[in-house]
N, C-alpha and C positions, 0 to 999 in steps of 0.2 A: 788563969788568964784566957786560956783557949775556951774553956767552958763559959766563961763571961761573954767573950765574943759572940759564941755560938747563940747564946740566950738573947743577946742583944740583936742579932741578925733575925732570929725568929720573931721576936717581939715586933721587929720593924715591918717584916713581911705580914704578919697577922694584921698589924695596922693598916697597911696598904690593902689587904683583902677587905677589911671592913669598910675602909673609905669607898673601894670601887663597888662594893655591894650597896652601899647607902646611895652611891651616885646612880647606879643602875635603877634602884627602886624609884628615886626621884625622876629619873627619865622616863621610866614606865608611867608614873603618874601623870606627867606632862603630855605624853602621848595618847592618854586615855580620852576618850571622846568627851567634849566639853558638854555641859548640861545645856539642852535647848530650852530657853524661855519662850513660851508660846503667848503671844498678845491675844487678848480677846476683844471680839469685835461684836457690835451689835446687828439685831436683827434687819435694821433697815439700812445699813452699809452695802452700797453698790461697789461691784468691783471696779469700775471705772473711776471711782473717787481714790483708789489706793494706787500710789505710783509704783511700788515694788512689781517687777515682772513675775516673780515667784515667791510665795510665802506660805507659811503655816499659821493657822489662826484657830482659835477656840470659838465656837458658836454657843450662845447661851440657851436655855430651854425657852420653848413658846414661839419659835420663829415661823411655825406652820401656820400661816395666816394669809388670806387673800389680799391684805393690804401691803403685804412684802411682794411685790409683783416679779414674776420670772418671764423671760423671754428666751425661748428656745427648748431644744431637748438634746441630752448630751454635751453639745456646744452651746454655750449661752452668751447673749449679747451683755456687754459689760455694764449695760443699764440695769441689769438685773440684781436682786437681793442676793448676796453671795451664800448667806445660810439657808435661805429657802430654795436656792437652787440645788444645795448639797442634800437637802431633804427630798427633793424632786428626782435627783439621781440615784438616791438611796444609799449614799454614803453615809449619812447620820439620819436620826429620826427626830421627833419633836422634844426629845430630851437634850438635844444640843451634842457638842463634841469637837474633836479636832479635825480638821480638814486642810488638804494641801490644794492651793489654788495656782494654776499656771496660766499666765496671759498668753494669747495667741491672736492672730491677725483677724480683721473682720471679716463677715460674712456678707453674701448677697442676699440672704434669707435665713430665717429661723423659723423652725416648725414647732407649734404649740402642741402639747399633749397633756393628759392626766396620768400622772405616775406618783405613787406613794402618796396620795392623798393631797397633792399639790396640781393645780391646773396651771400649766405655763402657756404664755400667749405666742401668738405667731408675730413676726415683725419682717418687713420687707428687707431691711438692711441696717447694718450698724458699724460703726467703724472699728471697733475692738471686740474681742471674744475672750472667753476664759473657760477652762476645764477644771472640774473639782474631783479629787481623788482622796483615798484614805490618807489621815493625817500622819504619815511617816515621812521622814526626810529621806531624799534620795541621796545616794553615795556621792561624795564629793561636793556637795553642794552645801553651804552655810546659810541659815534662815535668819532673817532679823528678828531681834526681840522687841522692836518696836517698828510700826509701819508708818509710813510717809503718806500723808493726804494732800490731794491736789486742791487747790481753791484759786479764783480769779479776782479776789477782793484785794484791794489795796487802799492805802492811806496817805493823804498828802500831808506832808510836814513842811512848814515854813522855815526856812534857814536863812537869814539874812534878806538878801532881796531876791533869792531863787526859791522855786518851789520844787521839791524833791519828793517823788513818789517812793514809799517804802512798802515792798510787797509784804502783806501779812500771811499769805496763804499758798504761794506757788510751791512751797515745799513744807507743809505743816506737819510737825512731828507730834502724834498723840502719844504721850508716854504712858503705856499701860504697866509697864516694868521699868524699873530703875537699873536693873542689872545690866552689866556691860554686854555687848554683842560678842558672841564666842568668836574665837580666833577662827579665821576662815581656813578651810582645809584646801580650797582652791579659789583662789582670789577672783579669778576671771569669770567664774561660773555664777557669782553672785553680785555682780556690778549692776548698781542700780542707775538707769539711763536718767540724765536730767530732763525733766519734762520741759516742753517747749510751748510757748502760749503765742497766740497771734494778737494779744491784746496791745493796742497801740495808744500810748498816751503821751501826747506831745510835751506835756509839762515835765516830764520825767528828766529830760536831757537839755532842754532849751531854756537856757536862763533868760530872764526878761533883760532887755537891753536898758543900759542906765545912761541918764543923760544929766547935765548939769544946767538947767536953764537959768536965764538971768533973773526971771522973777517967776513966782508961782502965785496963782490965785485960788482960793476956795470958793466954788460955784455954789450958789444956794438953787433950791427948788423953784421953778417958775410958779407963779400963782396958779396958773391953770393946770399945772401937773398933778396928776394923780399917782402918789407914792405908795410903795409897798408898805403897809403899816408895820413900823418898829424895825424894818430890815430893809428898806429900799435903799438902792445906791443911785445916787445922783451923778449924772454924767454930763458935762460940757453942755449945760443948757444955755449957757451964756454964749456959746459959739456962733458967729455969724458968717464965718467963711471969709473973713476980710484980713485977719490978722495971722500970721504965722505962730507967733508966740501964744494965741489962745489955743492952739492945739494941745498945749500942755493941760493936763487935768489933775485935779485933786478930787478922788472919789470920796464922799462922806460916807462913812459907815457908822451910823447913830449908836449901833451897840458896842463898839469898840473905840470910837473916837479917833481912829487911825485913817489915814489918807494915803492913797497911792498915785504916783505920777505915771503918765504915759510918755513915752518917747515922742519926740517931734522930728527925729532923723528921717522917718520914712517919708514924710510929706515936706520936708524943706527942699527948695528948688535952688540949686547952687547955679550962679552965672559964671560960667568959665569958658575956657576955650574949647573949640571941637575936640582938639586931642585929648584934653583932659577929661571931657565928657564921655569920650569913647573908652578911655582908661577906666573911669569910674563906672560905666555900663558893664564892662568886663569884669570888675571886682565885684560889682552887686549880683551879676549872674553868678559867680563863684561862691559868693556868701549864700545865695538863694540854695544853691546846690548843698552846700554844706549843711545848712539849717534843715533843708529838707530831709537829709539823712538823718539828722539828729533828732527829727520828730518821730523816728523808730518805725518808718514805713519800709517796707521790703523794696528791693531794686526793681521788682516786678511793677510796683506802683509809682514809679518815678515820675516827677514833675515833666510833662510834656508841654515844652515852650513854642512848639510849632502851631501856628493857628490852623485850625481844622476848617476845610471847606464845606460849606453848606451843601447838603444832600436833599434834593427835592423830596425824595420819598422816605428820608430818614435813614437812620442806622439799623438795616434789618437784624444785626447781631444784638440789638439791645431793645427789643419790643417789650416796654413795660409801660404801664399807666401810672404817672408819678405826680404826687401831690407834696409841695413844700409847704410846711407850716413855718411862716415867716413871723420872728418875733417883732411886734410893734410896740412894745411897752416902753413907758417913758424913761425907763432904766438905761436902756440902749443908747440914749441920746442921738442927736441929728446925724452927727458925723458917721458914727458907727451904723446907724441905720443905712447911710448911703453905702458904707462897705460892704453890708449885707446884700443890698441890692446889686452891687457890682458882682459880688460872689455869684449870685443867682443867674446873673447874665453869663457869666464864664462857663457856669455849668451847663446852662442851656445851649451854648455854642459848642461844648466839648461833647455833649450828648448826640447832636445831629438829630433835632427833632424833625419829625415827619410823619406822614400817614402809616408808613409801613415800618416805622421804628419806634422810639419813645414820643409819647405824649405828655406834656406837663401843665398842671395847674397851679395856682397859688392861693392859699388861705392865710390871711393875716390875722394874728390873734393879740388881744390886749385884755381887756376885761371880758370882752366877747370875741368870738372868732367870726369872720365874714369872708366869703369867697372872693377874691380879686378877679379871677377868671378860672373857667373850669378847663377841662381836657380837650374839648373839641373847638375852643375859642381861637387858637393859633396853631396852625399847622407847620410853621418853619420857625428856625432859630431866629431869624432876623426880626420878624414881627414880634416874637415873644420877648425878646430883648428890649426893643422900644417900649413895649407895654411894661415891663418891669421898672424901667426908669421913671414911668409916670406915677408909680404907686405912692400914694402920700402915707405918713405915719398915722397910726390910729391913736396911740397912747394908751394909758391904763396900767393895770398890773399884767403879770405874765402867767395866765391861766392855761397852762399847757393841757392838763387832763380835760378841761371844757373843751378846748380845741380838738383834741383827738376823739372825744365822743361826737362832736359835730361832723368831723370829717367821716366817722365811721357810719353815721347815719345818713348823710347828705350829699357827700362828694363823690363817691364811686356808684353811681348810678349810670344806667343805659342813657338817661337823658341828659347827662352831663358829659357823654363821651365814652364811658367805660365800655371796653372793647370785650370783656368777658375771657378770652383767651389770653391776654397778657397779663402778667402777675401786677397786683396792686401794690404800690410802694409809698411810704410816707416818709419825709425826711423832716424831722423837727429840728429847727434851729432854736437854741435857747442861749440867752444871754446871763449867765450865772446859774440861776436855778429858779424852778417854777415856784408860783404863789399859791398853787393849790396840788392836790395829789393826782398821781398820773396811774398808779398801779391798775386800778380797777377798769378805767377806761381804755388802757393799753391792753389788758387782758382780752377785753370784749373785741377790740379791734384786730387783735392777733388771731382769736378764734374766728373770725370773720375772714381770715385769709389775707390780712393786710400786713406787710412786712414793714416793720418800723426801724427806721434808723434815727440816732440822735447825734447832732453836732453841738456840742456844748463848748461855749466859748467863756474863757476866763471863769472857770469853776470856782466853787467855795475854797477859800484858804482854810487853814486850820482855825484861826480865829474867828471865822465866819460860820462855821458849820453848825454852831448852835442856832442860827436862824433858819436853817434849811428845814422846811416843813416836813419833808419826805426823804430822810436818808437814803443814799444809794438808789435814787430815783431812776436812773439810767438802766441799772441792773434789773430793775422791777418792770421797766417798760419795753425793752428790746426783746427780739425774737430769741436770741441766745446770748448768753452772757460770755462769749469768747472773744470778744473785741472786734468781730467782724461788722456788728451793727452799731458800733459806737465810736465816734472820734472826738477826742478832747483836743482843743486848741487854746494855747496861752494866752493868746491876744487877738482882737479882731483885726489887728495890722499884719497878722501872718496867716490870715484866713485863706487868702488866695493859694497858699501852699497845699491845700488838701482838696484843691478841684479835681485833679486826676484821680488821686486814690479813691475819693468819693464815687466819681463816675465808674470806675473800675468795678466797684463793689455793686453799685446799682445794677450794672448791666450782666453780673455775674449770675444769671437766672438759675443756675443749677444749685446756688447756694441760698436761693431766696425760699427758704423752708416753710415759712408762714404762708406762703401761697397754696399749699397742701392743706385741705380742710376736709372735714367729715364729709361734706356734699360734692367733693371733686376728685376723691381718690379711692374708690371702691368699685369691685365687681360685684353687683347684687343680683343673686338668683332667686327667684320665687318659685316654690314648690307648692303647686296647686292641686287641692283634692277636688276630682272630678267623679266622685263616686255618685250612685244612684240616689242615695239619701240627701245629697245636696238639692237636687232639684234645679231647673232651667232658671227660675227667677233669682233664686239664691245665689246661682253661679254668676250671673251678671253684677250682683252686689259686690261678690267677691273680686271680679275684675275690676270695678269701680275703686275698691279698697286698694288694690295693687296699683292701679293708676294715680291715685291720690298720694301714695307714698312716692312713686316714681318721679313724678312732676316736681317734687320738692328739691331733687339733685340737679347738680350741673352735669348734663349728659353730652358727651362727645367720645372721639376716640381715645383722647388724652385725659379725659376727666373719669367721671363715674359712667360705667356700662351696665346695662340690665340685660338679663337673660331669663326665660321661663321654662319650666317643665310642668305638664299636667299629667296626673296620674289615677288609675283605677287598680284592677289587678295588674294592668300593664303600665308602661311610662311613655310619654311622647315629649320630645324635644320641640317646643312650640317656637323658639328662636334663641339663638345664642349669644354670647356678649359681643361678638364682632359683626353681628347682623346690621344693627341699625346704630347710627352715630349721631343723631339728632333727637331732641326730646320729642318732637310731633311725630317722627316715625315711630318711636317706641310707644307712645301712647296710642298711635292708631294700629300697631301690631296687637297691643294688649286687647283693644275693643274687638279685634277681628278672632280672638280665640274662640273656638266653638267647644260647646259642652260635650263631653265624651260619656259619661254615665258608665257604672260598673261597681266593681267590688272596692276594697280600700287596703291596698298593700303599702302602708307608709314606708315600712322599713326597705323594701325594695326601691322605692322612689327616692330615698335618701342616697342609697348606693348608687343609682343611677345618675342623680345630679352631680355627685361627687366625681363619678367617672366620666361622664359626658359634658358636664358643663364646667364645673370649676378645676378640672384638671387642665382647661384651657386658658385659665385666669393669667393675667400678665404677672410678673414676679414682684413687681412694686405696687400692687394693688391689694387693698383688704377684701378678704373673700367673705360675703355676708349672704348667708342662706336664710330666707323668711318662708316658713313652711305653714300653710292654712290648712286646717283639717276639721271635719265636723264629727268624727266618731274614733272608736277604738280600731286599731290596725289588726289586721288578720295575720300578721307575721310580727317578728321581733323587730324593735326600733332601736334597741340599745346598743347592739354591736355595730350596725351601721352608723349610728349617731357617733359613737366613740370613734369610728374610723375616719368620720368627716372632720372632728375635732382635731384629730392627729394630723390630719392633713392641712391644718391652719385655717378650716372654716369656722367662721363665727355664726352660730346657729340661733335664730329666733324661733319661737313656735308660738302659734296663734291658735287657739281652739274655740269651737263654736258648738253650743248645744250639748251633743253627747260625746265630745271630745274627752278622752281620759286623762285626768291630771298627772298621774304618774307617768304617763308616756310623753305629756308635754314637757315635763321637767327633764326626763331623760333625753329628749331631743335637743334642748336648750343648753347653750354654753353656760358655764358656772359664771357667776352665781344665778341661779334659775330664777329667782324673783325679778332680776333685771333683763331676762331674756325670754320669758314665757308670759303669754297672756291668755285670758280667757273672758269670752261674752256669752250670754245666755241665747242670744239669736243673731242672725246675719245682720239685721238693720242695725245693731250696736256697733259693728264694726268700725265705722267711722270715728268713734270715741278714742280709738288708740292709734290713730295715724300720727298725731304729734307726739304722743308719748314714745312710740317706738323711735321715731327719727330722733327725739331728744336723747334716748337711750343709746343710740348709734353714736351721737355726737359726743356725748359725755365720755363714753368708752375710748373714743378716737383721742379726744383732748387729754385723756389721762396717760396716753402712751407717749414715748419720747419721738422728737422729730431729729431728723439727722441732718 
């Protein structure tokens, strides 16, 4: 019995030992590092599109290409291609590989350079940066197996009587792998912040008011009305302003057969006691406040109910040249056209129109646009409001694209009161949607420096979107799709609530990014060959070439500035960027440059211009060097040119007669064919004036605007 008991105890202890050993092995397995699933990204993916603050990703082969732009050196602007930045920094080569990306704060300037076969560009500033390093995980940090991509697009879904906007991309997950995210080793180290957007869509939270009218009538198109073919919405054309019940409207939608009624509560006048009226006014003000908050505007853009006092000189803190594109189409109807005019009057009052502040003109569009009055017609809010009240409705379709082209070509002219130093702003009022395309006309207007805002009222519901000629027309039209340049209003009856938010944005001149164009945001330094082989007559031809380029730019202390260096064996600073602040003074200074004569040391001249001219360039200016030479240099040009490129100088080379093609290409910024030119004789220089300016503008417009 004793032996049996001993055997039992031994067996039990052995069993416990086996169980403990197995548990220890399992625990060891669990504590082993989880396998890291690395998502793959494409060559064109920019760091700013990925929400994750730190991630490891795999780049594919073939990302070393000029079309995948990179901005900066070591620290890159988030507008850069992630994979090409990794190649530029030497972390990977063109065969691809794993990289670690860390987001950091934005910088006031990014220096371009040429490294590992990639030319990075300079950038004055950007809101966010990133670092690239070898694709090894840091201790204590868990990396996502899928990446979150940001987007500002949304779709409107009709549910019952309300419109609800459902985001489709504020946090879009691209599932490259379906494996679960590894268990975090340190949870707080990998917390992904929720992205914030400034998109304001009043239709997202404000339900349309419902009413129960005694009777409803379906209105028909008046015989003279020009309708939108197949998609026109007819609005209260039978309204005569004599009946309260007539303000109820049914909007015919031929494509769907559905109708929608508008409330009458906002326009019904109740006959009550003074005490009741006071109470109603208080309640109405409270409702306005609540509904304003529901529109999605921040507290900084609160509705200001206090009347603004008129200022004779205008509001000096809001110096803009403003054009309103007023919707005069038949679709808007008479009553809503009156509401639109009241809105424009309120905006004029809130802006504080005056010669030292904002100036405002109006263009009305239907089938064709026409100017009601230009910038110099009225210099105070009172006269402007009286003029707005007298504007008759044009009728016709809603050709917004045609109107934007008209404004771009005809409105912002000196003869119409355009002041030059004030940002150009266009606010487009749209009832529903345009009947023509706006993308191309908007792009041309933006490239001309016009800041475009859209105020869309009663945008297309889901059932109507099939009738919209150009989907997402607002995003294609405005300066930036971040919500700053677009306001959507659910009804004409709530338009008055966006007066102050719109005025605040128009007057925020620091954010009017489209005011910066290729013609008003550069420091341009001419480096001119004055060697003996040029000769006096040809030197005057070169100076005329320099003048012809300079006069195409907007020259002032705050716009484009011009400087010049002449060189032979030696170098001479003819004038610096801060010497002259008007176009006429610059052109006169160019004309006074005297011919020097001597040898040709182009490399030394580039170094001199980099140190004596471009080192004094403003941080927010694009540094452009235009070098003109007629022969091969006595010294090396490659090293000085590379140094200039690394300091953010965009170099154009213009060769004449005996200039060496290999030197012209070495001096020029990559790609060479867009930055170097050659002519056989001086008299043909003029042929490249327009081409050179066009290339400068094309390069500018391809870069991001912040």
